[in-house]
C-alpha positions in Angstrom: 0.0 -0.1 0.1 1.4 3.2 -0.9 1.1 6.3 1.1 2.7 9.8 1.5 5.6 9.8 3.6 6.0 12.7 6.8 9.0 11.5 8.2 11.8 9.1 7.2 14.5 7.5 9.3 17.3 5.8 7.7 19.9 3.9 9.3 19.2 5.6 12.7 21.1 4.2 15.2 21.0 5.3 19.2 23.4 4.7 21.8 23.2 5.5 25.5 27.4 5.1 26.7 28.1 1.8 25.7 24.2 0.7 25.0 22.7 1.0 22.1 19.1 1.8 22.2 18.0 1.3 18.0 20.0 -0.4 15.6 20.0 0.8 11.9 16.4 1.9 12.4 14.9 2.5 8.6 11.4 3.3 8.5 8.9 5.7 6.8 6.2 6.9 9.0 3.0 8.0 6.4 1.4 11.3 6.6 -1.9 12.1 8.8 -2.2 8.8 10.1 -1.6 6.9 13.4 1.2 5.0 13.2 1.6 2.7 16.7 5.1 1.7 17.9 4.9 -1.7 19.7 7.2 -3.9 21.7 8.3 -5.4 25.2 9.8 -2.9 27.6 12.9 -1.4 26.9 13.2 -2.1 23.1 13.8 1.2 22.1 10.5 2.7 21.5 10.4 5.4 23.6 14.1 6.1 22.3 12.5 5.7 18.6 9.5 8.2 18.9 11.8 11.1 21.3 14.5 11.2 18.1 12.2 12.4 15.8 12.5 15.9 18.0 15.8 15.2 18.8 14.6 14.9 22.6 16.6 12.2 22.7 19.9 14.1 22.7 18.9 15.9 26.3 19.9 12.5 27.7 23.4 11.9 29.2 25.8 10.1 27.2 23.3 9.8 24.2 24.8 9.6 20.5 22.9 9.5 17.5 23.8 7.8 14.1 22.1 8.1 10.7 19.2 9.8 9.2 15.6 11.3 10.4 14.2 13.1 7.4 11.0 15.5 8.5 9.3 17.2 5.0 12.4 15.9 3.0 14.8 17.6 5.5 17.5 15.9 8.1 16.5 17.3 11.6 19.9 15.9 12.9 21.9 18.1 10.1 24.3 20.5 12.3 22.2 23.8 10.1 19.2 22.7 11.5 17.5 25.4 14.5 16.2 22.6 17.1 13.3 25.4 18.2 12.1 25.5 14.9 11.8 21.7 14.6 10.1 21.2 17.9 7.9 23.5 16.9 6.6 21.0 14.3 6.1 18.3 17.1 3.8 18.2 20.0 4.3 15.8 22.5 2.1 14.2 25.2 4.3 12.4 27.4 3.1 9.3 30.0 2.1 11.5 32.5 0.8 15.4 31.6 3.6 18.0 32.2 1.8 21.0 33.2 3.3 24.3 33.6 3.2 25.8 37.2 0.8 28.8 35.9 -3.3 29.1 34.5 -5.0 26.8 32.7 -5.2 29.7 29.9 -1.1 30.4 30.5 -0.5 26.8 30.0 -2.2 26.9 26.0 -0.6 30.4 25.3 2.8 29.7 26.8 3.9 28.4 23.1 2.3 31.5 21.1 4.1 33.8 23.9 7.0 32.3 22.9 6.9 32.6 19.3 6.0 36.0 19.8 2.3 36.8 19.9 1.1 39.5 22.4 -2.1 40.7 21.2 -5.1 39.5 23.8 -7.6 39.1 21.4 -5.5 36.6 19.0 -4.3 34.8 22.5 -7.7 34.4 23.6 -9.3 33.1 20.1 -6.6 30.4 20.0 -6.8 29.6 23.7 -10.6 28.8 23.2 -10.1 27.2 19.7 -7.7 24.6 21.3 -9.1 24.1 24.3 -12.3 23.5 22.4 -10.0 20.9 19.9 -9.4 19.3 23.0 -12.9 18.4 24.5 -12.0 20.6 27.9 -13.4 24.3 26.9 -16.9 23.1 29.0 -15.2 22.1 31.6 -12.8 25.0 32.2 -14.5 27.8 31.0 -15.2 29.5 34.1 -12.0 28.9 35.8 -9.5 30.0 32.9 -7.1 31.3 35.3 -7.0 29.0 37.7 -3.8 26.8 38.6 -3.9 23.9 35.9 -2.6 21.8 38.8 -5.6 21.6 40.2 -7.6 19.7 37.3 -7.8 16.0 37.1 -4.9 14.0 35.5 -7.1 13.3 32.6 -8.0 17.0 32.1 -4.1 17.8 32.5 -3.6 15.3 29.6 -6.0 17.0 27.4 -4.5 20.5 28.3 -1.2 19.1 27.6 -2.3 18.1 23.9 -4.1 21.7 23.7 -0.6 23.6 24.8 0.8 21.2 22.0 -2.0 22.1 19.2 -2.3 25.8 19.8 1.3 26.2 18.4 0.0 24.5 15.2 2.5 21.5 15.1 2.6 18.9 11.6 3.4 15.9 14.2 2.0 14.8 17.5 3.6 12.6 19.3 2.9 10.6 22.1 4.7 8.5 24.7 2.1 6.2 26.1 -0.6 9.1 26.6 -2.9 7.4 28.1 -1.2 4.8 30.2 -1.4 7.0 33.6 -5.0 7.8 33.1 -8.4 6.4 33.7 -10.2 4.3 31.4 -13.0 7.8 31.0 -10.2 10.1 30.7 -8.5 7.3 28.6 -11.1 7.2 25.3 -11.6 11.1 25.7 -8.0 11.0 24.1 -8.2 8.4 21.9 -11.3 9.7 20.7 -9.4 13.3 20.1 -6.9 11.3 18.0 -9.2 9.8 15.8 -10.3 13.1 15.2 -6.9 14.7 14.8 -5.9 12.2 12.4 -6.9 13.9 9.6 -5.1 17.1 10.3 -1.6 15.3 11.9 1.0 12.6 11.8 0.2 11.2 14.9 3.1 8.7 16.3 2.1 6.7 19.0 4.4 4.2 21.6 2.0 2.0 23.3 2.4 -1.3 25.2 -1.6 -1.8 24.9 -2.5 -3.8 21.8 -5.8 -3.2 22.3 -5.2 0.3 21.7 -3.2 -0.2 19.2 -5.8 -2.4 17.5 -8.9 0.6 18.3 -6.2 3.4 17.1 -3.0 2.7 14.3 -3.5 2.8 10.5 0.0 1.5 10.6 2.4 -1.0 13.1 6.2 -0.5 14.2 7.4 -3.6 16.0 10.9 -3.5 17.4 12.5 -5.8 19.6 15.5 -5.3 21.8 16.1 -2.4 19.7 16.0 -4.0 16.3 13.0 -3.3 13.2 11.7 -6.5 13.4 8.1 -6.0 11.3 6.3 -2.8 10.0 3.3 -2.3 8.0 -0.5 -1.4 7.7 -2.2 -2.5 11.3 -4.6 -5.1 9.5 -1.7 -7.1 8.0 1.0 -6.8 11.0 -1.6 -7.4 13.7 -3.8 -10.2 12.2 -1.3 -11.8 10.3 2.3 -11.6 10.9 4.9 -12.1 8.9 7.6 -12.9 11.5 7.4 -15.2 14.5 8.9 -12.6 16.8 5.9 -10.6 15.8 3.9 -13.5 16.2 4.9 -14.3 19.6 4.7 -10.6 20.7 1.3 -10.7 19.6 -0.2 -13.9 21.5 1.7 -12.9 24.9 4.1 -15.9 24.6 8.0 -15.4 25.5 9.9 -14.4 23.1 12.9 -16.4 22.3 15.8 -15.9 19.7 16.3 -18.7 17.1 18.9 -21.4 17.9 20.9 -20.9 14.6 22.1 -24.6 12.9 23.7 -22.9 10.0 25.5 -19.6 9.0 26.0 -18.6 5.7 28.1 -15.5 4.2 26.6 -14.2 0.8 27.9 -11.2 1.6 28.8 -9.6 -2.4 26.6 -12.6 -3.9 24.1 -11.4 -6.2 20.4 -13.2 -7.3 19.9 -16.1 -8.3 23.2 -17.0 -7.1 22.5 -16.2 -3.7 19.4 -18.3 -4.1 21.1 -21.4 -5.2 23.5 -21.0 -2.1 20.6 -20.6 0.2 19.1 -23.9 -1.5 22.1 -25.9 -1.1 22.5 -24.8 2.7 19.0 -25.6 3.5 19.5 -29.2 1.9 22.5 -30.0 4.4 19.7 -29.3 7.2 17.2 -31.6 8.8 13.5 -30.3 8.6 12.7 -27.8 11.2 16.8 -26.5 11.5 17.6 -23.4 11.1 19.4 -21.1 8.5 21.2 -17.9 9.5 22.0 -15.7 6.1 24.2 -12.7 5.6 23.9 -10.2 2.8 25.0 -7.2 2.1 22.7 -5.0 -0.3 19.1 -3.9 0.4 17.7 -5.6 -2.3 19.1 -9.3 -1.5 17.0 -8.8 1.8 13.8 -7.9 0.1 14.2 -10.6 -3.1 15.7 -13.5 -1.2 13.0 -13.8 1.4 10.6 -14.1 -0.8 12.5 -16.7 -3.5 12.9 -18.6 -0.5 9.7 -18.9 1.0 8.5 -19.7 -2.2 10.4 -22.7 -2.2 8.0 -23.6 1.0 10.2 -22.8 4.0 9.4 -20.1 6.5 11.2 -17.1 7.1 11.7 -16.3 10.6 12.9 -12.6 10.6 14.6 -10.2 8.3 16.9 -7.5 10.2 20.0 -5.3 9.8 22.8 -5.9 11.5 24.4 -2.7 10.7 24.0 -0.3 8.0 25.6 -2.4 5.5 24.8 -5.7 6.6 21.3 -7.9 7.0 20.8 -11.2 8.6 18.0 -13.7 6.7 16.8 -15.9 9.6 15.2 -19.2 7.6 13.5 -22.3 9.1 13.8 -25.5 6.8 10.2 -26.4 6.3 9.0 -29.7 5.3 5.7 -29.1 2.5 5.0 -25.8 5.1 4.9 -28.5 7.7 7.5 -27.8 10.6 8.9 -30.8 12.1 
């Protein structure tokens, strides 16, 4: 399925000190859709999300390599002005981060930073975005009261209003409903569904039911690696790879035991397929072959050709910027012994 790309990630790796949190991620984020990033805790979901507005750089010892293109501009180019970039990105955190100020000033804050001082204009924008966030009717009579007195669900909607007020292009949500009661969570979800026609929305969620309710596109990460991505309907109902299937079914994710490794760096199609077939011929049914390739076309063409031979592709991942790994299980007429 073709879609217009808003954010394009190319060979993105992130380290915190010696720990590599993301390993050569390449992915396109569709424009004006909801993309959900899923995976177990500690797999790099929030790191990927925060790489889109460069908040990842604020952590001690963080190092970033690769490219993140927003509207075709590499945001990690030293010439990029970070404040301008973050204006494009509205962020909803796990817990709402209201400013120690009034409800009104929370929404007006970003506008004031960007030089808007006209009170009539500020009043108009505050009213508009509180309505956009389904909060206006609840707070219109106490706009100058402290935002900290709102319930946590109201605070999260206030944060949404504050983010929308600076007219971003993208809404980033880092588990934005995890601290909310069910009714408040439902309210946020409903607003996101309504807003996706105007904004590109990227959500980190550990709630699979939420991903099923909201997502148009799914990214599944595991231990910093991109395992699978695609239209939500396909990934959630018919995952291609074993790790995705195990995660969706709530099973323990195991690394496959490799019975044989084949280095096909520099070998092109159809010679690489012939070599793979010979290597699989030496294995027993159910055993696993790891194939190393060194160009992108091989990582897409070779798995399809191997599957056509009746074997099962368990995983296709990047090892580094140049090399990829294809994990194949030898099948017997489609049945694993």
